[in-house]
OpenMM code with the backbone's topology and positions (N, CA, C; nanometers):
from openmm import Vec3, app, unit

residues = "MET GLN GLU LEU ALA ALA VAL LYS TYR GLU ILE SER LYS SER ARG PHE TYR ALA HIS LEU TYR LEU LEU GLU PHE PRO ASP GLU TYR ALA ASP ALA VAL ALA ILE HIS GLU LYS LEU TYR LYS LYS ALA ALA HIS HIS CYS SER ALA MET LEU PHE LYS MET PRO ASP GLY ARG THR SER SER GLU PHE LYS ASN ASP GLY GLU VAL GLY HIS PRO GLY ARG THR LEU LEU ASN ILE LEU GLU VAL ASN GLY LEU ASN SER HIS ALA LEU ILE VAL SER ARG ILE PHE GLY GLY ILE LYS LEU GLY PRO SER GLY VAL THR ARG ALA PHE ARG ASP SER GLY ASP MET ALA VAL LYS LEU ALA GLN ASN LYS ASP".split()
positions = [
    Vec3(1.3261, -0.4863, -0.5462),
    Vec3(1.2134, -0.4493, -0.4685),
    Vec3(1.2618, -0.3764, -0.3459),
    Vec3(1.1971, -0.2677, -0.3103),
    Vec3(1.2340, -0.1849, -0.1940),
    Vec3(1.1106, -0.1528, -0.1098),
    Vec3(1.1181, -0.1784, 0.0167),
    Vec3(1.0063, -0.1452, 0.1057),
    Vec3(1.0137, 0.0036, 0.1334),
    Vec3(0.9050, 0.0795, 0.1048),
    Vec3(0.9002, 0.2186, 0.1255),
    Vec3(0.8377, 0.2578, 0.2582),
    Vec3(0.7427, 0.1812, 0.3060),
    Vec3(0.6724, 0.2106, 0.4306),
    Vec3(0.6081, 0.0865, 0.4881),
    Vec3(0.5963, 0.0842, 0.6193),
    Vec3(0.5245, -0.0246, 0.6904),
    Vec3(0.4535, 0.0404, 0.8068),
    Vec3(0.3238, 0.0045, 0.8232),
    Vec3(0.2452, 0.0583, 0.9336),
    Vec3(0.1635, -0.0563, 0.9957),
    Vec3(0.1264, -0.0323, 1.1200),
    Vec3(0.0347, -0.1220, 1.1912),
    Vec3(-0.0891, -0.0402, 1.2297),
    Vec3(-0.2089, -0.0963, 1.1962),
    Vec3(-0.3326, -0.0294, 1.2270),
    Vec3(-0.4176, -0.1287, 1.3007),
    Vec3(-0.4781, -0.0870, 1.4139),
    Vec3(-0.5596, -0.1756, 1.4921),
    Vec3(-0.6995, -0.1228, 1.5038),
    Vec3(-0.7956, -0.2098, 1.4837),
    Vec3(-0.9390, -0.1758, 1.4979),
    Vec3(-1.0139, -0.2961, 1.5437),
    Vec3(-1.0942, -0.2828, 1.6483),
    Vec3(-1.1771, -0.3895, 1.7013),
    Vec3(-1.0919, -0.5160, 1.7239),
    Vec3(-0.9746, -0.5013, 1.7821),
    Vec3(-0.8861, -0.6094, 1.8179),
    Vec3(-0.8170, -0.6748, 1.6976),
    Vec3(-0.8544, -0.6429, 1.5772),
    Vec3(-0.7869, -0.6949, 1.4567),
    Vec3(-0.6670, -0.6048, 1.4305),
    Vec3(-0.5566, -0.6679, 1.3863),
    Vec3(-0.4390, -0.5922, 1.3523),
    Vec3(-0.4136, -0.5998, 1.2035),
    Vec3(-0.3884, -0.4879, 1.1426),
    Vec3(-0.3652, -0.4784, 0.9958),
    Vec3(-0.2225, -0.4253, 0.9758),
    Vec3(-0.1426, -0.5048, 0.9033),
    Vec3(-0.0042, -0.4657, 0.8776),
    Vec3(0.0089, -0.4309, 0.7288),
    Vec3(0.0294, -0.3028, 0.6997),
    Vec3(0.0335, -0.2550, 0.5596),
    Vec3(0.1766, -0.2219, 0.5249),
    Vec3(0.2186, -0.2682, 0.4064),
    Vec3(0.3525, -0.2399, 0.3516),
    Vec3(0.3393, -0.1919, 0.2086),
    Vec3(0.4141, -0.0905, 0.1765),
    Vec3(0.4190, -0.0374, 0.0406),
    Vec3(0.5589, -0.0661, -0.0148),
    Vec3(0.5613, -0.1290, -0.1324),
    Vec3(0.6901, -0.1678, -0.1971),
    Vec3(0.7034, -0.0951, -0.3316),
    Vec3(0.8256, -0.0572, -0.3631),
    Vec3(0.8593, -0.0067, -0.4940),
    Vec3(0.9133, -0.1288, -0.5734),
    Vec3(0.8571, -0.1526, -0.6874),
    Vec3(0.8959, -0.2695, -0.7693),
    Vec3(0.9812, -0.2284, -0.8876),
    Vec3(1.0860, -0.3088, -0.9156),
    Vec3(1.1646, -0.2864, -1.0332),
    Vec3(1.1032, -0.3638, -1.1503),
    Vec3(1.0436, -0.4779, -1.1232),
    Vec3(0.9779, -0.5617, -1.2219),
    Vec3(0.8425, -0.6102, -1.1664),
    Vec3(0.7431, -0.6304, -1.2513),
    Vec3(0.6126, -0.6748, -1.1994),
    Vec3(0.6180, -0.8119, -1.1364),
    Vec3(0.7156, -0.8945, -1.1751),
    Vec3(0.7265, -1.0294, -1.1167),
    Vec3(0.7608, -1.0288, -0.9686),
    Vec3(0.8111, -0.9137, -0.9200),
    Vec3(0.8461, -0.9046, -0.7756),
    Vec3(0.7238, -0.9010, -0.6873),
    Vec3(0.6071, -0.8768, -0.7443),
    Vec3(0.4839, -0.8738, -0.6699),
    Vec3(0.4610, -1.0053, -0.5936),
    Vec3(0.4782, -1.1134, -0.6621),
    Vec3(0.4572, -1.2471, -0.5991),
    Vec3(0.5614, -1.2671, -0.4850),
    Vec3(0.6833, -1.2157, -0.5050),
    Vec3(0.7837, -1.2288, -0.3979),
    Vec3(0.7422, -1.1455, -0.2756),
    Vec3(0.6864, -1.0268, -0.2982),
    Vec3(0.6424, -0.9429, -0.1832),
    Vec3(0.5294, -1.0113, -0.1061),
    Vec3(0.4343, -1.0700, -0.1752),
    Vec3(0.3270, -1.1415, -0.1092),
    Vec3(0.3822, -1.2608, -0.0263),
    Vec3(0.4786, -1.3323, -0.0847),
    Vec3(0.5397, -1.4449, -0.0162),
    Vec3(0.6089, -1.3989, 0.1102),
    Vec3(0.6760, -1.2846, 0.1055),
    Vec3(0.7424, -1.2256, 0.2256),
    Vec3(0.6367, -1.2023, 0.3313),
    Vec3(0.5231, -1.1464, 0.2944),
    Vec3(0.4139, -1.1196, 0.3945),
    Vec3(0.3656, -1.2466, 0.4570),
    Vec3(0.3477, -1.3475, 0.3776),
    Vec3(0.2972, -1.4772, 0.4306),
    Vec3(0.3941, -1.5342, 0.5346),
    Vec3(0.5253, -1.5089, 0.5171),
    Vec3(0.6211, -1.5565, 0.6119),
    Vec3(0.6296, -1.4658, 0.7347),
    Vec3(0.6219, -1.3346, 0.7136),
    Vec3(0.6296, -1.2366, 0.8198),
    Vec3(0.5112, -1.2480, 0.9195),
    Vec3(0.3913, -1.2654, 0.8590),
    Vec3(0.2693, -1.2656, 0.9383),
    Vec3(0.1987, -1.4039, 0.9268),
    Vec3(0.2615, -1.5028, 0.9841),
    Vec3(0.2075, -1.6417, 0.9737),
    Vec3(0.0704, -1.6551, 1.0411),
    Vec3(0.0428, -1.5721, 1.1406),
    Vec3(-0.0854, -1.5802, 1.2087),
    Vec3(-0.1983, -1.5092, 1.1340),
    Vec3(-0.1609, -1.4364, 1.0300),
    Vec3(-0.2608, -1.3588, 0.9555),
    Vec3(-0.3565, -1.4543, 0.8782),
    Vec3(-0.4840, -1.4228, 0.8885),
    Vec3(-0.5865, -1.5008, 0.8170),
    Vec3(-0.5855, -1.4637, 0.6694),
    Vec3(-0.5558, -1.3385, 0.6393),
    Vec3(-0.5644, -1.2890, 0.5019),
    Vec3(-0.4489, -1.1960, 0.4703),
    Vec3(-0.4029, -1.2072, 0.3448),
    Vec3(-0.2963, -1.1214, 0.2929),
    Vec3(-0.3524, -1.0586, 0.1646),
    Vec3(-0.4197, -0.9469, 0.1776),
    Vec3(-0.4797, -0.8816, 0.0619),
    Vec3(-0.3750, -0.7885, -0.0014),
    Vec3(-0.3804, -0.7774, -0.1357),
    Vec3(-0.2729, -0.7049, -0.1998),
    Vec3(-0.3159, -0.6483, -0.3334),
    Vec3(-0.2337, -0.5596, -0.3835),
    Vec3(-0.2564, -0.4999, -0.5154),
    Vec3(-0.1195, -0.4572, -0.5703),
    Vec3(-0.1082, -0.4620, -0.7077),
    Vec3(0.0097, -0.4200, -0.7751),
    Vec3(-0.0291, -0.3374, -0.8962),
    Vec3(0.0417, -0.2289, -0.9195),
    Vec3(0.0204, -0.1484, -1.0387),
    Vec3(0.1572, -0.1206, -1.0962),
    Vec3(0.1780, -0.1556, -1.2228),
    Vec3(0.3103, -0.1389, -1.2842),
    Vec3(0.2966, -0.0914, -1.4264),
    Vec3(0.3620, 0.0217, -1.4544),
    Vec3(0.3620, 0.0776, -1.5947),
    Vec3(0.4853, 0.0221, -1.6648),
    Vec3(0.4595, -0.0492, -1.7739),
    Vec3(0.5670, -0.1108, -1.8529),
    Vec3(0.6399, -0.0076, -1.9364),
    Vec3(0.7630, -0.0348, -1.9752),
    Vec3(0.8380, 0.0594, -2.0584),
    Vec3(0.7686, 0.0963, -2.1873),
    Vec3(0.6867, 0.0050, -2.2430),
    Vec3(0.6135, 0.0356, -2.3681),
    Vec3(0.4870, 0.1136, -2.3452),
    Vec3(0.4571, 0.1521, -2.2170),
    Vec3(0.3426, 0.2320, -2.1904),
    Vec3(0.2185, 0.1535, -2.1370),
    Vec3(0.2181, 0.0232, -2.1577),
    Vec3(0.1094, -0.0569, -2.1080),
    Vec3(0.1154, -0.0652, -1.9558),
    Vec3(0.0020, -0.0802, -1.8921),
    Vec3(-0.0060, -0.0898, -1.7479),
    Vec3(-0.0487, -0.2302, -1.7118),
    Vec3(0.0223, -0.2872, -1.6154),
    Vec3(-0.0140, -0.4185, -1.5630),
    Vec3(-0.0660, -0.3940, -1.4228),
    Vec3(-0.1804, -0.4539, -1.3917),
    Vec3(-0.2330, -0.4407, -1.2583),
    Vec3(-0.2923, -0.5744, -1.2140),
    Vec3(-0.2922, -0.5949, -1.0820),
    Vec3(-0.3408, -0.7178, -1.0259),
    Vec3(-0.3802, -0.6895, -0.8860),
    Vec3(-0.4808, -0.7628, -0.8338),
    Vec3(-0.5151, -0.7538, -0.6918),
    Vec3(-0.5696, -0.8875, -0.6426),
    Vec3(-0.5547, -0.9090, -0.5116),
    Vec3(-0.5994, -1.0346, -0.4507),
    Vec3(-0.6733, -1.0017, -0.3226),
    Vec3(-0.7937, -1.0613, -0.3084),
    Vec3(-0.8701, -1.0461, -0.1830),
    Vec3(-0.8380, -1.1552, -0.0828),
    Vec3(-0.7727, -1.2594, -0.1227),
    Vec3(-0.7336, -1.3704, -0.0394),
    Vec3(-0.8429, -1.4234, 0.0518),
    Vec3(-0.9614, -1.4343, -0.0033),
    Vec3(-1.0757, -1.4909, 0.0713),
    Vec3(-1.1421, -1.3982, 0.1709),
    Vec3(-1.0953, -1.2728, 0.1773),
    Vec3(-1.1508, -1.1785, 0.2730),
    Vec3(-1.2847, -1.1278, 0.2214),
    Vec3(-1.3765, -1.0926, 0.3145),
    Vec3(-1.5040, -1.0377, 0.2716),
    Vec3(-1.4865, -0.8956, 0.2139),
    Vec3(-1.5846, -0.8494, 0.1410),
    Vec3(-1.5698, -0.7201, 0.0794),
    Vec3(-1.4785, -0.7285, -0.0387),
    Vec3(-1.4180, -0.6174, -0.0721),
    Vec3(-1.3270, -0.6118, -0.1881),
    Vec3(-1.1994, -0.5349, -0.1490),
    Vec3(-1.1278, -0.5826, -0.0462),
    Vec3(-1.0085, -0.5079, -0.0056),
    Vec3(-0.8995, -0.5006, -0.1067),
    Vec3(-0.8776, -0.6041, -0.1877),
    Vec3(-0.7754, -0.6027, -0.2903),
    Vec3(-0.7998, -0.4947, -0.3911),
    Vec3(-0.9254, -0.4865, -0.4378),
    Vec3(-0.9597, -0.3789, -0.5348),
    Vec3(-0.9460, -0.2425, -0.4692),
    Vec3(-0.9755, -0.2282, -0.3436),
    Vec3(-0.9600, -0.1033, -0.2741),
    Vec3(-0.8143, -0.0629, -0.2644),
    Vec3(-0.7254, -0.1558, -0.2426),
    Vec3(-0.5819, -0.1315, -0.2383),
    Vec3(-0.5309, -0.0866, -0.3737),
    Vec3(-0.5820, -0.1538, -0.4805),
    Vec3(-0.5442, -0.1108, -0.6186),
    Vec3(-0.5884, 0.0305, -0.6428),
    Vec3(-0.7072, 0.0654, -0.5964),
    Vec3(-0.7562, 0.2039, -0.6157),
    Vec3(-0.6653, 0.3035, -0.5473),
    Vec3(-0.6122, 0.2689, -0.4298),
    Vec3(-0.5191, 0.3598, -0.3580),
    Vec3(-0.3978, 0.3842, -0.4446),
    Vec3(-0.3425, 0.2791, -0.5054),
    Vec3(-0.2262, 0.2953, -0.5948),
    Vec3(-0.2587, 0.3854, -0.7124),
    Vec3(-0.3732, 0.3615, -0.7735),
    Vec3(-0.4154, 0.4431, -0.8890),
    Vec3(-0.4318, 0.5900, -0.8526),
    Vec3(-0.5045, 0.6160, -0.7458),
    Vec3(-0.5362, 0.7526, -0.7051),
    Vec3(-0.4048, 0.8329, -0.6721),
    Vec3(-0.3081, 0.7608, -0.6153),
    Vec3(-0.1815, 0.8284, -0.5782),
    Vec3(-0.0751, 0.8228, -0.6861),
    Vec3(-0.1096, 0.7724, -0.8014),
    Vec3(-0.0149, 0.7671, -0.9130),
    Vec3(0.1042, 0.6815, -0.8868),
    Vec3(0.0904, 0.5725, -0.8139),
    Vec3(0.2005, 0.4828, -0.7796),
    Vec3(0.2052, 0.3715, -0.8830),
    Vec3(0.2818, 0.3925, -0.9888),
    Vec3(0.2777, 0.3078, -1.1095),
    Vec3(0.3817, 0.1969, -1.1121),
    Vec3(0.4589, 0.1803, -1.0099),
    Vec3(0.5513, 0.0674, -1.0035),
    Vec3(0.5603, 0.0200, -0.8575),
    Vec3(0.4413, -0.0044, -0.8019),
    Vec3(0.4324, -0.0343, -0.6602),
    Vec3(0.3406, -0.1501, -0.6310),
    Vec3(0.3636, -0.2088, -0.5115),
    Vec3(0.2741, -0.3091, -0.4544),
    Vec3(0.2335, -0.2644, -0.3189),
    Vec3(0.1101, -0.2832, -0.2864),
    Vec3(0.0570, -0.2532, -0.1515),
    Vec3(-0.0038, -0.3801, -0.0951),
    Vec3(0.0486, -0.4229, 0.0207),
    Vec3(0.0072, -0.5475, 0.0797),
    Vec3(-0.0362, -0.5267, 0.2233),
    Vec3(-0.1526, -0.5766, 0.2592),
    Vec3(-0.2003, -0.5641, 0.3960),
    Vec3(-0.2368, -0.7024, 0.4477),
    Vec3(-0.1763, -0.7392, 0.5617),
    Vec3(-0.2062, -0.8660, 0.6233),
    Vec3(-0.2901, -0.8383, 0.7488),
    Vec3(-0.3957, -0.9195, 0.7681),
    Vec3(-0.4877, -0.9033, 0.8766),
    Vec3(-0.4783, -1.0202, 0.9760),
    Vec3(-0.4536, -0.9876, 1.1031),
    Vec3(-0.4612, -1.0876, 1.2097),
    Vec3(-0.5928, -1.0617, 1.2769),
    Vec3(-0.6853, -1.1580, 1.2671),
    Vec3(-0.8194, -1.1471, 1.3163),
    Vec3(-0.8214, -1.1359, 1.4681),
    Vec3(-0.8978, -1.0406, 1.5183),
    Vec3(-0.9041, -1.0160, 1.6604),
    Vec3(-1.0266, -1.0713, 1.7321),
    Vec3(-1.1143, -1.1430, 1.6590),
    Vec3(-1.2266, -1.2046, 1.7197),
    Vec3(-1.3581, -1.1284, 1.7051),
    Vec3(-1.3509, -1.0079, 1.6532),
    Vec3(-1.4749, -0.9280, 1.6333),
    Vec3(-1.4932, -0.9056, 1.4824),
    Vec3(-1.6089, -0.9538, 1.4310),
    Vec3(-1.6340, -0.9397, 1.2894),
    Vec3(-1.6655, -0.7926, 1.2564),
    Vec3(-1.6073, -0.7458, 1.1474),
    Vec3(-1.6196, -0.6075, 1.1019),
    Vec3(-1.7260, -0.5913, 0.9938),
    Vec3(-1.7649, -0.7009, 0.9301),
    Vec3(-1.8588, -0.6924, 0.8192),
    Vec3(-1.7862, -0.6475, 0.6940),
    Vec3(-1.8455, -0.6739, 0.5740),
    Vec3(-1.7795, -0.6417, 0.4490),
    Vec3(-1.7359, -0.4957, 0.4366),
    Vec3(-1.8205, -0.3998, 0.4722),
    Vec3(-1.7811, -0.2583, 0.4580),
    Vec3(-1.6744, -0.2216, 0.5616),
    Vec3(-1.6861, -0.2746, 0.6820),
    Vec3(-1.5888, -0.2440, 0.7853),
    Vec3(-1.4505, -0.2998, 0.7527),
    Vec3(-1.4491, -0.4201, 0.6960),
    Vec3(-1.3226, -0.4816, 0.6542),
    Vec3(-1.2588, -0.4027, 0.5414),
    Vec3(-1.3381, -0.3659, 0.4421),
    Vec3(-1.2855, -0.2872, 0.3291),
    Vec3(-1.2316, -0.1529, 0.3814),
    Vec3(-1.3035, -0.0885, 0.4691),
    Vec3(-1.2611, 0.0390, 0.5274),
    Vec3(-1.1284, 0.0241, 0.6038),
    Vec3(-1.1176, -0.0832, 0.6835),
    Vec3(-0.9943, -0.1034, 0.7597),
    Vec3(-0.8753, -0.1281, 0.6694),
    Vec3(-0.8921, -0.2047, 0.5613),
    Vec3(-0.7866, -0.2265, 0.4675),
    Vec3(-0.7519, -0.0957, 0.3969),
    Vec3(-0.8527, -0.0171, 0.3597),
    Vec3(-0.8290, 0.1091, 0.2918),
    Vec3(-0.7509, 0.2031, 0.3866),
    Vec3(-0.7975, 0.2141, 0.5118),
    Vec3(-0.7321, 0.3033, 0.6026),
    Vec3(-0.5863, 0.2680, 0.6255),
    Vec3(-0.5576, 0.1386, 0.6447),
    Vec3(-0.4212, 0.0945, 0.6662),
    Vec3(-0.3357, 0.1191, 0.5423),
    Vec3(-0.3906, 0.0897, 0.4268),
    Vec3(-0.3172, 0.1134, 0.3011),
    Vec3(-0.2879, 0.2598, 0.2817),
    Vec3(-0.3864, 0.3451, 0.3102),
    Vec3(-0.3681, 0.4904, 0.3003),
    Vec3(-0.2582, 0.5375, 0.3932),
    Vec3(-0.2522, 0.4812, 0.5144),
    Vec3(-0.1522, 0.5208, 0.6103),
    Vec3(-0.0118, 0.4830, 0.5624),
    Vec3(0.0044, 0.3676, 0.4980),
    Vec3(0.1372, 0.3302, 0.4444),
    Vec3(0.1775, 0.4242, 0.3323),
    Vec3(0.0843, 0.4585, 0.2460),
    Vec3(0.1185, 0.5474, 0.1328),
    Vec3(0.1545, 0.6852, 0.1894),
    Vec3(0.0772, 0.7370, 0.2802),
    Vec3(0.1042, 0.8697, 0.3353),
    Vec3(0.2395, 0.8720, 0.4085),
    Vec3(0.2735, 0.7650, 0.4780),
    Vec3(0.4030, 0.7554, 0.5462),
    Vec3(0.5154, 0.7636, 0.4413),
    Vec3(0.5035, 0.6871, 0.3327),
    Vec3(0.6049, 0.6914, 0.2299),
    Vec3(0.6180, 0.8266, 0.1631),
    Vec3(0.5042, 0.8927, 0.1383),
    Vec3(0.5027, 1.0256, 0.0791),
    Vec3(0.5705, 1.1301, 0.1713),
    Vec3(0.5493, 1.1134, 0.3012),
    Vec3(0.6042, 1.2099, 0.3956),
    Vec3(0.7575, 1.1896, 0.4154),
    Vec3(0.8088, 1.0733, 0.3782),
    Vec3(0.9538, 1.0506, 0.3882),
    Vec3(1.0300, 1.1252, 0.2785),
    Vec3(0.9592, 1.1552, 0.1687),
    Vec3(1.0258, 1.2248, 0.0534),
    Vec3(1.0579, 1.3671, 0.0872),
] * unit.nanometer
topology = app.Topology()
chain = topology.addChain("A")
for resn in residues:
    res = topology.addResidue(resn, chain)
    for name in ("N", "CA", "C"):
        topology.addAtom(name, app.Element.getBySymbol(name[0]), res)
């Protein structure tokens, strides 16, 4: 597993930490989530998605909303799909800032932070 990008995005006092990982095996997804849980202990939610194309051509995908409102995990999976990232995990941890964003605002914030991590990784190439 290799970290390709990490960004911090702040909106309405909430902080979103997005990391994009390149995976060698789909099992590394759980390891990446565990790393986030240790890195961001104050985070209320660790939403994530993984997309992995197997050698036989099958695609394995998974996402987790981690109890967050809206559908941020599915949104993160969509980012991976749209950008053709077929062996990657995208994880965003949120530290709540005291102001509720609502389901659409939360989903938008997770999407924006995930997009920023992907764009940062693409610009490094």
